[in-house]
C-alpha positions as semicolon CSV with decimal commas, in nm:
position;residue;x (nm);y (nm);z (nm)
1;X;0,001;0,004;-0,002
2;X;0,128;0,351;-0,078
3;X;0,172;0,592;0,209
4;X;-0,035;0,908;0,166
5;X;0,198;1,196;0,186
6;X;0,118;1,425;0,486
7;X;0,108;1,777;0,349
8;X;0,175;1,945;0,683
9;X;-0,125;1,839;0,870
10;X;-0,025;1,695;1,206
11;X;-0,234;1,405;1,317
12;X;-0,259;1,502;1,688
13;X;-0,589;1,321;1,769
14;X;-0,613;0,945;1,802
15;X;-0,951;0,755;1,774
16;X;-0,992;0,393;1,858
17;X;-1,254;0,235;1,639
18;X;-1,393;-0,106;1,690
19;X;-1,549;-0,286;1,394
20;X;-1,717;-0,620;1,337
21;X;-1,571;-0,877;1,094
22;X;-1,786;-0,754;0,801
23;X;-1,700;-0,393;0,857
24;X;-1,325;-0,475;0,895
25;X;-1,319;-0,699;0,583
26;X;-1,492;-0,423;0,383
27;X;-1,262;-0,151;0,502
28;X;-0,946;-0,355;0,418
29;X;-1,095;-0,453;0,071
30;X;-1,177;-0,079;-0,017
31;X;-0,847;0,048;0,120
32;X;-0,651;-0,222;-0,092
33;X;-0,861;-0,130;-0,406
34;X;-0,757;0,234;-0,357
35;X;-0,401;0,141;-0,262
36;X;-0,416;0,342;0,064
37;X;-0,397;0,240;0,427
38;X;-0,725;0,175;0,625
39;X;-0,643;0,487;0,826
40;X;-0,597;0,696;0,506
41;X;-0,919;0,567;0,363
42;X;-1,109;0,667;0,687
43;X;-0,952;1,017;0,671
44;X;-1,072;1,035;0,306
45;X;-1,429;0,947;0,409
46;X;-1,421;1,198;0,690
47;X;-1,284;1,470;0,460
48;X;-1,561;1,392;0,199
49;X;-1,834;1,402;0,467
50;X;-1,697;1,729;0,604
51;X;-1,708;1,891;0,260
52;X;-2,052;1,775;0,172
53;X;-2,178;1,875;0,524
54;X;-2,010;2,217;0,499
55;X;-2,173;2,276;0,156
56;X;-2,515;2,189;0,291
57;X;-2,464;2,414;0,598
58;X;-2,372;2,708;0,369
59;X;-2,689;2,643;0,150
60;X;-2,905;2,637;0,477
61;X;-2,751;2,971;0,584
62;X;-2,846;3,118;0,248
63;X;-3,198;2,980;0,277
64;X;-3,164;2,740;0,000
65;X;-3,344;2,412;0,003
66;X;-3,118;2,113;0,098
67;X;-3,169;1,742;0,088
68;X;-3,507;1,591;-0,024
69;X;-3,737;1,778;0,223
70;X;-4,003;1,510;0,180
71;X;-4,182;1,643;0,487
72;X;-4,189;1,999;0,387
73;X;-4,541;2,134;0,375
74;X;-4,631;2,287;0,041
75;X;-4,948;2,474;-0,090
76;X;-5,049;2,156;-0,269
77;X;-5,099;1,998;0,078
78;X;-5,376;2,255;0,143
79;X;-5,587;2,149;-0,160
80;X;-5,881;1,920;-0,054
């Protein structure tokens, strides 16, 4: 597995994560497919989630609709 180059970010926080056999096997398989370590894959997943969440938060701050909003009341709900 290739080591991801640390571009100056210091990994100062440690997390212990317990996985069941299926979760662990999946993590190893995906990491191997991407030629990264399991830790690097988890960091990639966290970074992706952070980016998506931050984009959604910014949309909400601007008053834009985010997500599916399947429970949002609309004028058509008032038609009998």
